[in-house]
Structures are given as structure tokens and as C-alpha cells.
Z-matrix of the N, CA and C atoms (Angstrom, degrees):
N
C 1 1.449
C 2 1.459 1 114.75
N 3 1.416 2 118.78 1 36.73
C 4 1.413 3 118.97 2 177.49
C 5 1.440 4 118.74 3 -62.82
N 6 1.360 5 113.79 4 -26.07
C 7 1.536 6 114.89 5 -176.70
C 8 1.512 7 112.41 6 -96.07
N 9 1.379 8 117.44 7 12.76
C 10 1.457 9 119.92 8 171.61
C 11 1.521 10 110.17 9 -70.89
N 12 1.458 11 109.32 10 142.90
C 13 1.465 12 115.52 11 -178.90
C 14 1.508 13 101.27 12 -125.56
N 15 1.400 14 110.50 13 127.65
C 16 1.458 15 113.34 14 172.54
C 17 1.522 16 109.87 15 -93.10
N 18 1.270 17 111.56 16 133.31
C 19 1.444 18 122.03 17 -174.24
C 20 1.456 19 114.90 18 -95.49
N 21 1.371 20 115.81 19 -6.42
C 22 1.486 21 121.16 20 177.68
C 23 1.327 22 110.71 21 -66.92
N 24 1.295 23 118.80 22 149.99
C 25 1.491 24 129.71 23 176.02
C 26 1.521 25 110.64 24 54.26
N 27 1.370 26 117.72 25 24.65
C 28 1.458 27 116.04 26 170.86
C 29 1.585 28 115.64 27 -93.72
N 30 1.222 29 119.21 28 134.75
C 31 1.450 30 118.58 29 178.63
C 32 1.584 31 106.89 30 -79.53
N 33 1.307 32 117.08 31 163.86
C 34 1.486 33 116.79 32 176.35
C 35 1.570 34 110.30 33 -58.74
N 36 1.398 35 121.01 34 -38.27
C 37 1.374 36 126.03 35 179.67
C 38 1.541 37 109.47 36 -65.07
N 39 1.239 38 122.96 37 -41.48
C 40 1.451 39 125.71 38 175.29
C 41 1.484 40 108.89 39 -65.02
N 42 1.348 41 124.24 40 -43.64
C 43 1.347 42 125.89 41 174.91
C 44 1.617 43 116.01 42 -59.38
N 45 1.271 44 107.38 43 -38.07
C 46 1.530 45 113.15 44 173.70
C 47 1.621 46 112.93 45 -65.29
N 48 1.278 47 111.65 46 -44.73
C 49 1.410 48 114.96 47 178.14
C 50 1.486 49 109.44 48 -65.98
N 51 1.270 50 125.31 49 -39.53
C 52 1.512 51 129.14 50 -177.81
C 53 1.517 52 102.89 51 -59.79
N 54 1.354 53 118.51 52 -55.44
C 55 1.417 54 122.26 53 -176.22
C 56 1.567 55 110.38 54 -56.90
N 57 1.283 56 113.18 55 -50.48
C 58 1.544 57 116.03 56 -179.61
C 59 1.482 58 114.56 57 -58.65
N 60 1.262 59 117.15 58 -34.42
C 61 1.480 60 123.55 59 -179.88
C 62 1.496 61 108.39 60 -71.73
N 63 1.334 62 122.00 61 -41.40
C 64 1.462 63 125.17 62 -174.56
C 65 1.411 64 104.74 63 -72.99
N 66 1.341 65 122.29 64 -47.33
C 67 1.471 66 123.61 65 179.14
C 68 1.494 67 114.04 66 -60.01
N 69 1.295 68 117.80 67 -41.58
C 70 1.367 69 125.71 68 178.29
C 71 1.551 70 111.18 69 -60.16
N 72 1.405 71 112.13 70 -47.77
C 73 1.563 72 114.44 71 177.51
C 74 1.541 73 110.96 72 -66.14
N 75 1.308 74 122.93 73 -32.63
C 76 1.541 75 124.44 74 -179.88
C 77 1.578 76 105.23 75 -70.76
N 78 1.359 77 122.25 76 -41.44
C 79 1.458 78 125.47 77 -179.32
C 80 1.611 79 107.71 78 -63.54
N 81 1.321 80 112.52 79 -43.45
C 82 1.470 81 112.75 80 -176.32
C 83 1.551 82 108.86 81 -67.89
N 84 1.271 83 116.27 82 -34.04
C 85 1.544 84 118.52 83 179.23
C 86 1.509 85 109.33 84 -69.33
N 87 1.346 86 116.24 85 -39.73
C 88 1.509 87 120.09 86 -179.64
C 89 1.485 88 111.06 87 -65.76
N 90 1.440 89 119.26 88 -39.42
C 91 1.414 90 119.00 89 179.33
C 92 1.472 91 110.12 90 -68.41
N 93 1.347 92 124.53 91 -39.44
C 94 1.485 93 121.92 92 174.17
C 95 1.418 94 113.13 93 -53.30
N 96 1.377 95 122.31 94 -33.85
C 97 1.453 96 123.46 95 -173.51
C 98 1.536 97 112.44 96 -91.56
N 99 1.338 98 119.47 97 -8.34
C 100 1.418 99 117.74 98 176.04
C 101 1.518 100 114.71 99 -76.44
N 102 1.318 101 115.48 100 124.60
C 103 1.530 102 113.24 101 -174.46
C 104 1.583 103 108.03 102 -73.46
N 105 1.293 104 116.47 103 138.46
C 106 1.429 105 124.33 104 177.81
C 107 1.540 106 106.26 105 -83.17
N 108 1.449 107 113.42 106 133.72
C 109 1.367 108 113.67 107 178.50
C 110 1.504 109 115.51 108 -96.38
N 111 1.325 110 111.89 109 134.42
C 112 1.444 111 122.33 110 -177.95
C 113 1.489 112 105.14 111 -93.48
N 114 1.427 113 116.57 112 117.33
C 115 1.400 114 121.36 113 178.48
C 116 1.613 115 116.83 114 -63.55
N 117 1.304 116 113.98 115 -25.95
C 118 1.387 117 118.59 116 -179.30
C 119 1.605 118 111.85 117 -94.67
N 120 1.306 119 115.69 118 7.36
C 121 1.508 120 122.51 119 175.97
C 122 1.533 121 107.20 120 -60.86
N 123 1.401 122 111.38 121 129.55
C 124 1.511 123 113.11 122 173.56
C 125 1.468 124 112.93 123 -89.88
N 126 1.417 125 111.61 124 130.76
C 127 1.441 126 116.21 125 174.92
C 128 1.565 127 113.73 126 -109.50
N 129 1.273 128 114.24 127 147.72
C 130 1.370 129 119.83 128 177.79
C 131 1.582 130 109.31 129 -74.48
N 132 1.255 131 113.66 130 168.85
C 133 1.493 132 118.74 131 -177.65
C 134 1.582 133 106.51 132 -58.15
N 135 1.276 134 116.35 133 -49.26
C 136 1.596 135 120.26 134 179.99
C 137 1.589 136 106.19 135 -54.35
N 138 1.335 137 116.08 136 -52.25
C 139 1.549 138 117.83 137 -176.22
C 140 1.456 139 109.37 138 -61.14
N 141 1.297 140 116.38 139 -47.86
C 142 1.580 141 117.62 140 179.53
C 143 1.457 142 115.93 141 -55.37
N 144 1.371 143 116.78 142 -43.96
C 145 1.493 144 122.46 143 179.83
C 146 1.470 145 102.88 144 -74.92
N 147 1.185 146 139.05 145 -34.75
C 148 1.433 147 133.97 146 164.17
C 149 1.410 148 114.03 147 -55.80
N 150 1.355 149 118.12 148 -51.23
C 151 1.445 150 117.46 149 -177.86
C 152 1.531 151 115.06 150 -56.68
N 153 1.427 152 112.30 151 -40.22
C 154 1.512 153 123.19 152 -178.86
C 155 1.604 154 111.94 153 -87.76
N 156 1.416 155 114.35 154 -5.42
C 157 1.437 156 117.23 155 178.62
C 158 1.483 157 110.13 156 57.32
N 159 1.341 158 119.62 157 50.61
C 160 1.397 159 126.80 158 -177.32
C 161 1.570 160 108.09 159 -134.81
N 162 1.304 161 119.32 160 164.71
C 163 1.450 162 128.05 161 175.08
C 164 1.498 163 106.28 162 -72.71
N 165 1.273 164 119.43 163 153.32
C 166 1.433 165 125.18 164 174.90
C 167 1.526 166 112.36 165 -66.06
N 168 1.382 167 112.67 166 -29.74
C 169 1.465 168 118.05 167 174.91
C 170 1.566 169 113.26 168 -65.29
N 171 1.397 170 111.02 169 -41.34
C 172 1.493 171 112.60 170 174.36
C 173 1.525 172 110.13 171 -65.23
N 174 1.237 173 120.33 172 -43.61
C 175 1.429 174 124.56 173 177.37
C 176 1.602 175 108.40 174 -51.15
N 177 1.315 176 117.24 175 -47.95
C 178 1.449 177 118.28 176 177.68
C 179 1.570 178 114.14 177 -64.39
N 180 1.246 179 115.32 178 -42.93
C 181 1.437 180 120.57 179 176.96
C 182 1.564 181 112.61 180 -61.91
N 183 1.268 182 118.91 181 -39.35
C 184 1.505 183 122.21 182 176.04
C 185 1.487 184 110.91 183 -67.94
N 186 1.378 185 116.92 184 -33.81
C 187 1.431 186 117.82 185 179.57
C 188 1.562 187 109.21 186 -72.56
N 189 1.503 188 119.67 187 -43.75
C 190 1.375 189 114.68 188 176.04
C 191 1.589 190 112.60 189 -63.74
N 192 1.258 191 118.95 190 -28.90
C 193 1.479 192 115.81 191 175.17
C 194 1.308 193 116.11 192 -76.18
N 195 1.325 194 124.14 193 -12.58
C 196 1.475 195 127.98 194 178.95
C 197 1.501 196 113.57 195 90.01
N 198 1.367 197 112.00 196 6.75
C 199 1.531 198 118.39 197 -179.44
C 200 1.520 199 111.74 198 -67.54
N 201 1.331 200 116.35 199 -25.53
C 202 1.434 201 119.59 200 174.20
C 203 1.580 202 104.81 201 -143.25
N 204 1.358 203 112.63 202 155.45
C 205 1.425 204 120.56 203 -173.17
C 206 1.544 205 111.15 204 -101.94
N 207 1.313 206 119.55 205 132.80
C 208 1.408 207 124.77 206 -177.01
C 209 1.493 208 104.77 207 -115.62
N 210 1.311 209 115.29 208 151.47
C 211 1.487 210 127.11 209 176.04
C 212 1.520 211 112.49 210 -124.20
N 213 1.243 212 117.74 211 140.70
C 214 1.411 213 119.84 212 -174.91
C 215 1.561 214 114.71 213 -128.30
N 216 1.369 215 111.77 214 140.80
C 217 1.429 216 118.11 215 171.72
C 218 1.589 217 105.68 216 -130.75
N 219 1.298 218 113.37 217 119.72
C 220 1.481 219 121.05 218 -173.25
C 221 1.604 220 105.75 219 60.97
N 222 1.380 221 115.92 220 -123.98
C 223 1.469 222 119.99 221 176.66
C 224 1.422 223 114.21 222 -102.14
N 225 1.400 224 115.89 223 15.19
C 226 1.517 225 125.50 224 -178.66
C 227 1.469 226 105.95 225 -94.63
N 228 1.373 227 119.92 226 142.01
C 229 1.401 228 133.11 227 173.71
C 230 1.571 229 114.53 228 -116.86
N 231 1.346 230 106.77 229 127.52
C 232 1.514 231 111.82 230 -179.41
C 233 1.575 232 109.58 231 -130.30
N 234 1.237 233 109.31 232 161.39
C 235 1.557 234 121.50 233 178.32
C 236 1.471 235 107.42 234 -127.17
N 237 1.351 236 117.76 235 143.52
C 238 1.457 237 123.42 236 173.51
C 239 1.524 238 107.01 237 -85.60
N 240 1.273 239 116.47 238 130.30
C 241 1.488 240 125.99 239 179.64
C 242 1.604 241 108.51 240 -53.03
N 243 1.280 242 115.62 241 -53.89
C 244 1.516 243 118.61 242 -178.92
C 245 1.577 244 114.83 243 -59.80
N 246 1.291 245 113.39 244 -37.35
C 247 1.504 246 118.78 245 175.92
C 248 1.482 247 109.96 246 -61.78
N 249 1.409 248 115.50 247 -45.37
C 250 1.508 249 116.80 248 -175.62
C 251 1.484 250 110.63 249 -65.47
N 252 1.307 251 114.07 250 -34.91
C 253 1.432 252 116.82 251 -176.26
C 254 1.534 253 108.28 252 -76.59
N 255 1.315 254 116.89 253 -38.50
C 256 1.498 255 117.04 254 173.67
C 257 1.428 256 113.59 255 -64.23
N 258 1.276 257 125.18 256 -28.35
C 259 1.489 258 126.90 257 -177.93
C 260 1.613 259 109.65 258 -71.50
N 261 1.267 260 115.87 259 -15.21
C 262 1.426 261 116.61 260 -178.58
C 263 1.690 262 107.93 261 -72.61
N 264 1.099 263 119.35 262 135.08
C 265 1.392 264 126.60 263 178.62
C 266 1.519 265 115.12 264 -108.14
N 267 1.364 266 115.34 265 148.97
C 268 1.457 267 116.83 266 174.95
C 269 1.465 268 114.60 267 -80.60
N 270 1.340 269 120.11 268 130.09
C 271 1.359 270 126.11 269 -170.94
C 272 1.690 271 112.35 270 -80.25
N 273 1.302 272 112.81 271 -43.25
C 274 1.428 273 119.22 272 -176.87
C 275 1.539 274 114.87 273 -117.11
């Protein structure tokens, strides 16, 4: 019962400070575990289509049209995460 908190004899101010402290600790822990996105990270076709939630055929068509930019090494095709995100346009 290490995590048990006794609320007896707590003033409203003490309760507020306790809640603030616990929420702050939880947010700091959450931020530590959030992966940072590298805009220059290279994604495979499968990863890019998964990121955009589209079919690989659609990804291929958008690449052919020039809607998105692809990079190649040998016979492999890659997309930069940042460029994919930048290609998204606001609809309204």
C-alpha cells in the first residue's frame, strides 16, 4: 500500500498541491516515453502507406503524379517522414 494517500487532515490547498504534483509527475513520465519523430527518417513503401493510411497502389500513383517525393537506393523506394507530413493539405 505504498501508493495509498490519506486524505484526512488535508487542507484544500494541500490537496491541490498533491494533485498538481502527481499530475506533473505523470506528465513528465509520459513525455519521456513519447517517441520523437525525425522528419528526415526514411520510411519504406509499407511504412509510408501505413502512416498515410492509404493503399500501396495509391502511394505509387501519388508518387508518379509528383504529389509526394520518393527516394531510391538500388531497387528500394523510400519516403521522408517530414515530406509526407508536409504534403498533407488543409481541407477547410
